[in-house]
N, C-alpha and C positions, 0 to 999 in steps of 0.2 A: 504494500500500500504506500502510495507516495506520502512523504513527510511534508507537513505544512509548516513552513517557517513563519514566525511572527513578523509582522511588518514593522520595520524600523520607523520610528517617528522622524518627521522632517526636522531640519535644522532649527527653525524657530520654535517648534514644540519642545525639542530637547532643551533649549535654552530656558524656556518658561518653567519646565519642570525643575531645572537646577535652581532657579531663583526661589521657587516655592519651597524647595527643600531647605535652603539656607534660612529663609524666613521662619519656617517651622522650628528649626533647631534653635534659633535665637529666642523664639517665644518660650520654648521649654526652659532655656537657661534663665531668662528673666523671671519666669514664674517661680523657679526654684529659689532665686535670690530673694524675691519678695516674700515667699513663704518662710524662708529662714529668718528674715527680719521680723516678720509678724509673730512668729512663734518663739522667738528667742526668749527663754525664761529669765526672769530676774532671780537674784539670790533668794532662796526660800521657796522656789517653785512657782511664784506668781508671775503672770505676764503683765506688762504695762497696761494700765487702763486706757481706753480710748480717750484721746485728748490730754493725756497726762504730759507733764513737763518732761522733755527729753533729758535723760541723765547725762551729766558731763563726765569726762574721763576722771577717774579717781573719786567719784561721788559715792556717798552712802545711798544704798537703795533699800530702804525698809520695806517690809512686806505689809503694805497698807491694807487694812480690812474695813470694808464698809459696815457701818453700824445702823441699826434701825431704832427709831424712837417711836413709842406708841402715841397715838393721838389722845390728848386728855379728854375727859368727859366734857360734854357740851356739844354745841353745834359743830359740824365738820368744817374744816378749813385748811388753809395752807400754814405749815409750820414756819415760823420766823425764828431763826437761831442767831444769838448775839454773843454769848460768852460761855466760858466753861471754867471749872476750878476743881481741885481735888485736895483732900486732906483727911486725916483720921480714918483712912480706909473707905472713904466715900468719894464718888465722883458726881459732879453736878453740871447740868447744861441749862441755860435759861434763855428765854425769848418771849414768844407769844404765839397765839393762833389767830389768823386773820380769816374771817368768813368771806363768802362770795361778794358781799357788799363792801369789803375792806374794813369792817369793824373788828378791832382787835380785843383780845383778852390775854392777860399775863399767863405765862406757862413756865414750868420748871420740871426737870426730871432728875432722878437720882439713881445711882447704881452702886452696889458694893464693888470694891476693887476686884478686878479679874484675878484668877489664880496666878501664882508666880511661876507655874510650870511653863515649859517651852510652849510657844504659840502653836495652836492646832493648824493642820494643813488647810489651805483655802477652802476645800470642799466641806470642811467641818464648820467653818465660820458661820455659814448661813443657817446651820441647824441650832446653834447656841442661842439662848434667849438674848435678844439685843445684838448678837454678833460678837465674835472674838472674846468670849468669856464674860462679857458685860450682861447685866440683867436690869435693863432700864424700866423704871416705873414713873408715871407722872406724880408729882406732889400736889397735895390739896392746897390751893391758894385761897385766901380770904381777903378780898378788898374791903376797905372801910370808907372809901370816898368814891364819888362818881368817876373822877379821873383815874383812880386806882383800878377800877373795874375794866378800864381800857388800856392800862399800862402795857408797854413793851419793856421787858426787863433787859437792860442794856449792859450791865456789868454785875459780876458776881464775885464774892470773896468767900473764904472758907476758914473755919476755926473749929478745932476739936470735932470734926465730922459734921458740922452744921453750917448752913449758908447764911449769908446776908447779901442783899442785892439792891441795886439802884434801878428804878424804872421811870419811865416818862411817857407822857401823852400830851400832845400839843392841844391847846384850847384857850379859852378866854377871848377877850376883845382883840388882843394883838396876836393870838395864835402862838404864844410862847410855850415852850415845854413846861408842863406841870410835873415837878419831880416828886417821886415818892421813894421811900426806902422800905425794904421788906426784911423780915427776920424769921428764922425757923424756930419753932417751939419744940419742947421736949417730946411732944406726941408726933413730931415729924411734919406737921402742917406749917405753912408759911403764911404770915399775916402782914398786911400793909401797916406801916407805922406813919400815921398822919403827922404833918409838921406845919407850922406857920408858914405862910406863903414866902416870906422874905428870908427864911432860913436857906432855901435853895434858889429862890427866884427874886423878884423885885427889880428895881431899876439898876441895881449894881450887878445883876447876874450876867455871867459869860458862859460858863459850862460847868457841868458836874460830871466828873470822869470816872476813873477806876476806883475800886474798893479793895481793901486788904484786911484780913483778920490776923491777929497775933496775940501773944501773951498779955499785952496791955489792953486789948479790946479790938476796936475797929477804927480805921481811918479811911476817908474818901479824899481823893485828890481832885482838884479843880481850879477854877480861876474866877475872879471877880473883877470889877472895874478897878480895884486897887492893885491887882496883880495876882500872883499865885495865892491859893487858898487851900484850906483843909477843913474837913468836918470830922470831929472826933466823938467817939462814944465808947463807953465801957462794955455795953451789952447789945448794941445795935437797936436798943429800945428808943433812944432819942439822941440825935446828933447835934453837936454844938458847932456852929460856924466859927472858924478862926481865920480872919482876914484883916488886912490893914495893920498887921502887927509888924514890928521891926524885923528885918531880914527876910521875912516871907513876902512882904509887900514891895511893890516897885519903889525905887528911891533914886537918888542922884546917880547911883552906879548903873541903873538901867531898868528896863521893863522886865519883870519876872513872869515866868510861865511854868506851871506844873503839869506834867503829863502822866505820871504814874507813881505808885506808892507800894512799898513792901514793908514787912515787919522784920525786925531782928530780935535777938533774944532779950534785948533791953530797951527797945524803942522802935522808932520808925525812920524810914528813909524815903524822901520824895525826890524825884528827878525831873528835870526840865531844862530850862535855859534862862539866861539873862541877856537881854539885848541892850548894849550900851548906847547912849545917845550918839548919833552920827555913824554908827557902825551898820553896814548893810546886812549883816547877819548876827546871830547871837553867839553865845559861848555856852558850852555844857555847864549845868549847875546841879548841885545836890543840896538838899536840906535834911538835917537830922534833928530828931526830937526824942526825948525820953518818955514823953507823955502825950504827944499829939497836939499840945497847946503852945509850947515855946519852941522856936525853931532857930537853928544856926545854918547859915548859908555858906556854901563852898562853890567857887567858880573856877573852872579850868580853862584859862585862855588858850586858844588854839592858834595863836599867831594870826596870819592873814586869812586862814581858812575858817569860815564860820562853822558852828557846830551846835548840837543839842543832844539831849538824852530823851528818848521816847518811851523806853520800857526798862524795868529793872526787876530782877528776880534774885532770891536767895537760893544758892545752889550749895547745899551742905553748909560749910563754914565760910563760904565766899559769896560776895555780892557781885553780880555781873549786870551792867547796864549797857544798852545799845542805843545808838542814835547816829546822827549825821556827823561826819568829820570831813569837811570839804565837800567833795562831790560823791563821796561813798559813805557806806555805813561802817561803823567801827565800834569797838567795845571799850568800856572802862571797867576796871576790876578793883575790888577792895578785898584784900586777903583776910585770912582767918583772924589774925591778931587784932584787927580793927573792927570786925563785924559786931562784936559784943559791946563795943564802946560807942554810944550814940554820938559823942562829940567828935570821934575820929582821932582824938589826940594820942591814943595809945600807940598806934602805928606811925603816926606822923612825927612823934617826938616833940610836939609843941602845940601851939594853938591851932584850931581849925582854920583852914583857908576860907576867906569870905570876901564880900564886897568892900570897897572903901567906904568909910563912913559907917554908921550904925554900930560902932564899937568893935569892928573886926578888921583884920588886915586884908589887903588886896593880894590876890595870888599873882606872883610875879612870873617871869619866864621859867624859873625852875620849878614852879608849882605843878607842872604837868608830870613831874617825875614821881618816883615811888614814895616820896615824903609828903605828897599833897594830901594830908590828913588820911593817909592809908590808901588812897586811890592811885592807880597807875594806868597808863594807856594800855589797852589790850590790842588784839589784832583787828585788821580790816576784814570785812566779810566777803571781799573779793569783787572782781569787776562786774559780775552779774547784778550786784546790788547798787551799782552806780546809777546816777540820774537825779535830776533836780526834784522830781516829784515822788521819790521813793519814801515809803513809810514803813516803820516796823509794825506789822499787824499783830504780832504776838511773840512772846518770849516765855519759855517754859523750862523748868529744871527737871531732870531725871537723875537717876543714880550715877550715870556715867558722864554727865555734863549738862549742857544747855543747848536748846534748839531755838533758833530765831527764824521767823518767817517774815519776809519783806514783800510788799506789793507796790508796784508802780504802774503807770499807764501802759507801759510796754510789756508788762508781764510780771511774773513773780519769781522769787527764789527763796530757798531755805538753806540754813547753815547750822552745823553742829560743831561745838567746841567742848573739849574736856575741861578747860580752865579759863576760857575767855581770850586765850592767846591765839593759837592757830585755829582756823575755821575751815571745815570741809563742806562742800556743797552736798545737799540732800535732795534726792528725787522726791517730788510731790506726787500724789495720786491724780492730780488734775491740774491743768494749766489755769493760772489766775491772772486777772488784770484788775487794776483799780477801777472802780465805778461807784457812782453816788449811792447806788442801792445794794452794794456788796459789803458783806461783813465776813471777816476772817478772824479766828481766834485759836489759840492753842493752850493746852493745859498738860501738866505732867506730874507723875508720881511714880516712885519705884523705877522700873525700867520701861514704863508705858507712857505714851504720849497720845493725846487726843487732838485731832484737827477738825475744826468746824468751818464750813464755808456756806454762806447764804448768798446766792446769786440773784436775789430778788425774784423776778418773774421766772428765772431758771430753776428756782427751788432751792431748798437747803439740803446739805449732805454732811455726814459725819463719818470720820475714819479713826481708827486707832492703829498703832504700830509699836513695836518694841525697838528701842534704840540701843546703840553700843553701850556696854558697861552695865546694863541692867540685868536682872536675873533672867535666865533663859537665853 
């Protein structure tokens, strides 16, 4: 039988088949590359979340776990998350619930500390109540005023496993914030503490900021028309306004501004800035007090570069504050020998550094060194934190060091340091950018850190992770 030979393709057809073969091969190679990028696991077995910040070379990559908060009793609505804190084996998150019409009511949640055993694999996190070992439950809140019933809790502090919080609701003829404070009772419920309007408001009001609890009670940081201010209370039952007093108030040395507060073993530390007359930017400033009523000021001139301090935290026996230094973020550190001394004189070997006038000495060029009342310059947080609009959104201490989260219009960055000196970048679970309706906060205890992000219309989210140096 004659053998039939296959017909050979013509020249143009053979060329076309060759081109198609090359294209198919390239497609397979590209698909393999993309697949390997998409599936590359992070340390701990987790894959990067969609939209998460890209890790930098040498960055820390925690295994961030998404947490779930139950909706409090009442009308359904969108959760508004604003701040978090941890102490005494309890964790707290505060904010509000907004219904479909935009009417808000205050909200708070609590969870016992997660177990100190190594973190569970990602598949187990979703089965744990609340996620990642947390067991969140809404707290019962009791408002005592009409404005309190619509408060958004904006700041929370913690002492001996109980919270105190600051809330606000705009209202009145001028639409100014009506401030309330809240305290947790022994039965676990949280009640509003009404105050006279001018304690937090009035014609001299500027802002009421962050709150901290400590051995001596509670202190709130803020500002009035007279400059930096504080509110002090032994039990969060009633706060006393401290403003217009020497060293805390603005004076001939400059305009004072208080941004944050933390407790030490024997008093309080406020951080912020002082802006001298004619100076385009301010200088970092610290105020110390044994009782929340009388304050001593320390200013750290930064030469030609303006600066400030935006957050402060106690990390073991060390204080770490972070703020602007020129065009970047950087730390100031107060070591163990000075933390227990509210005047700062123990480590400084002399009088606290302060403003000219008001009975204290001006910090000279050498004051930025280690003898500036116990404070010394720490490390810069790196180029990713640079930019004129960058803000320190949160600063939290864990067993192994300190985590700082910074947010700017161009994006976000997070940094970890064991001692406030060297800082390593940290991968975040989601990319962030500054926006008027965005809130970011962090809290830490043991080896665990909590990250809160509220994107307004985008919704609120909560994560936890274990950081280096902590158990597990």
